[in-house]
C-alpha positions, 0 to 999 in steps of 0.5 A: 126746696125745704132742704136747701133752705135749711142748708142755707140757714146752716151756711149763714149761721156758720158764716156769721160765727166766722165773722164774729171770731175772725172779724174783718181784715183778712183776704177772701181766701181766709174766710173761704177756707174757714167756712169750708173747714167748719162746714166739713166738720159738720159733715157737709160735702163742700167743694172749693172752686168747683166748675159748673157747666152753664147751658142755655135752655136748649142745652147749648153750652154757654161757658164754665162757672167756678163756684167758690163753694158748692155745698152738698151738690145743691147750694152755690156759695159766693164769698166776698170780703170787704174792707170795713 
């Protein structure tokens, strides 16, 4: 659990740095690409629009979910951009 919390901290710090540099007004995809670029530069494995199969507790398939980012095969990141 501690590793994923450290990973969360890294992603949060990078996202904030992107916010400071790019400010507001861009489409969500721009921020997504910036986050992917910077996280990969840090050596993290980042997959964009990664499909995840969702199953119920008994294994019944419930559907497919596409995570905006899937970082190091353990952290799902959903991005939202809002007008200021």
